[in-house]
Residue frames as a rotation matrix with the C-alpha (Angstrom) as fourth column:
UNK 1
0.144 -0.946 0.289 88.55
-0.544 0.169 0.822 117.81
-0.827 -0.275 -0.490 109.20
UNK 2
0.214 -0.055 0.975 87.87
0.581 0.810 -0.082 115.59
-0.785 0.584 0.205 106.17
UNK 3
0.994 0.089 -0.060 88.18
0.016 -0.680 -0.733 118.79
-0.106 0.728 -0.677 104.01
UNK 4
0.371 -0.924 -0.095 91.92
-0.809 -0.372 0.454 118.88
-0.455 -0.092 -0.886 104.81
UNK 5
-0.153 -0.380 0.912 92.32
0.095 0.913 0.397 115.32
-0.984 0.148 -0.103 103.55
UNK 6
0.636 0.467 0.614 90.54
0.654 0.097 -0.750 116.16
-0.410 0.879 -0.243 100.31
UNK 7
0.919 -0.325 -0.222 92.66
-0.379 -0.883 -0.278 119.29
-0.106 0.340 -0.935 99.88
UNK 8
0.066 -0.945 0.321 95.82
-0.620 0.213 0.755 117.39
-0.782 -0.249 -0.572 100.53
UNK 9
0.043 0.088 0.995 94.80
0.459 0.883 -0.097 114.78
-0.887 0.461 -0.002 98.08
UNK 10
0.892 0.356 0.280 94.25
0.422 -0.431 -0.798 117.39
-0.163 0.829 -0.534 95.36
UNK 11
0.643 -0.750 -0.155 97.60
-0.728 -0.662 0.180 119.03
-0.237 -0.003 -0.971 96.04
UNK 12
-0.104 -0.651 0.752 99.27
-0.226 0.752 0.619 115.60
-0.968 -0.106 -0.225 95.93
UNK 13
0.419 0.302 0.856 97.71
0.687 0.511 -0.517 114.79
-0.594 0.805 0.006 92.56
UNK 14
0.999 -0.038 -0.014 98.80
-0.039 -0.792 -0.609 118.18
0.011 0.609 -0.793 91.21
UNK 15
0.300 -0.951 0.072 102.38
-0.798 -0.209 0.565 117.71
-0.522 -0.227 -0.822 92.41
UNK 16
-0.032 -0.254 0.967 102.49
0.168 0.952 0.255 114.20
-0.985 0.170 0.012 90.95
UNK 17
0.746 0.401 0.531 101.33
0.575 0.011 -0.818 115.42
-0.334 0.916 -0.222 87.57
UNK 18
0.851 -0.501 -0.157 104.02
-0.523 -0.832 -0.183 118.15
-0.039 0.238 -0.970 87.59
UNK 19
0.026 -0.880 0.475 106.72
-0.561 0.380 0.736 115.61
-0.828 -0.285 -0.483 88.38
UNK 20
0.242 0.106 0.964 105.56
0.592 0.771 -0.234 113.39
-0.768 0.628 0.124 85.46
UNK 21
0.976 0.126 0.178 105.66
0.218 -0.589 -0.778 116.49
0.007 0.798 -0.603 83.12
UNK 22
0.551 -0.834 -0.027 109.14
-0.771 -0.521 0.366 117.46
-0.319 -0.181 -0.930 84.41
UNK 23
-0.058 -0.587 0.807 110.44
-0.129 0.806 0.577 113.89
-0.990 -0.071 -0.122 83.93
UNK 24
0.541 0.361 0.760 109.08
0.666 0.367 -0.649 113.83
-0.513 0.857 -0.042 80.42
UNK 25
0.970 -0.240 -0.045 110.77
-0.235 -0.865 -0.444 117.13
0.067 0.441 -0.895 79.55
UNK 26
0.250 -0.939 0.235 114.08
-0.759 -0.040 0.650 115.99
-0.601 -0.341 -0.723 80.98
UNK 27
0.054 -0.200 0.978 113.93
0.330 0.928 0.172 112.73
-0.942 0.314 0.116 78.98
UNK 28
0.795 0.336 0.504 113.05
0.569 -0.129 -0.812 114.53
-0.208 0.933 -0.294 75.77
UNK 29
0.860 -0.509 -0.023 115.99
-0.493 -0.820 -0.291 116.94
0.130 0.262 -0.956 76.20
UNK 30
0.492 -0.680 -0.543 118.41
0.124 0.673 -0.730 114.10
0.862 0.291 0.415 76.98
UNK 31
0.046 -0.455 0.889 119.25
-0.830 -0.513 -0.219 115.26
0.556 -0.728 -0.401 80.51
UNK 32
-0.122 0.017 0.992 118.16
-0.709 0.698 -0.099 111.91
-0.694 -0.716 -0.073 82.02
UNK 33
-0.967 -0.239 0.088 118.20
-0.144 0.799 0.583 108.46
-0.210 0.552 -0.807 80.52
UNK 34
-0.415 0.866 -0.279 115.09
-0.688 -0.099 0.719 107.33
0.595 0.490 0.637 78.71
UNK 35
0.538 0.542 -0.645 114.74
0.059 0.740 0.670 104.40
0.841 -0.399 0.366 81.05
UNK 36
0.064 -0.511 0.857 115.62
-0.876 -0.440 -0.197 105.06
0.478 -0.738 -0.476 84.74
UNK 37
-0.869 -0.466 -0.163 116.65
-0.319 0.781 -0.536 102.45
0.377 -0.415 -0.828 87.30
UNK 38
-0.610 0.694 0.383 113.26
-0.405 0.143 -0.903 102.50
-0.682 -0.706 0.194 88.92
UNK 39
0.371 0.734 -0.569 111.56
-0.894 0.116 -0.433 101.78
-0.252 0.669 0.700 85.56
UNK 40
-0.346 -0.493 -0.798 114.01
-0.613 0.763 -0.206 98.92
0.710 0.418 -0.566 84.90
UNK 41
-0.975 -0.088 0.204 113.02
-0.215 0.597 -0.772 97.39
-0.053 -0.797 -0.602 88.29
UNK 42
-0.206 0.977 0.056 109.39
-0.595 -0.080 -0.800 97.87
-0.777 -0.198 0.598 87.59
UNK 43
0.287 0.271 -0.919 109.56
-0.948 0.220 -0.231 96.33
0.139 0.937 0.320 84.19
UNK 44
-0.616 -0.616 -0.491 111.55
-0.501 0.788 -0.359 93.37
0.608 0.024 -0.793 85.48
UNK 45
-0.808 0.413 0.421 108.92
-0.277 0.364 -0.889 92.73
-0.520 -0.835 -0.180 88.16
UNK 46
0.128 0.926 -0.356 106.21
-0.854 -0.079 -0.513 92.55
-0.503 0.370 0.781 85.49
UNK 47
0.022 -0.183 -0.983 107.94
-0.827 0.549 -0.121 89.78
0.561 0.816 -0.139 83.57
């Protein structure tokens, strides 16, 4: 049963990396803003 957890983790990492790549492409093409609302909230929490 632990194998299913490992496989799920690998698929999750793969999906996460694809989301990051898609977000970068959309930002580069100007479809989405360079800094999203979630990034603004994250950056304000760091300060």
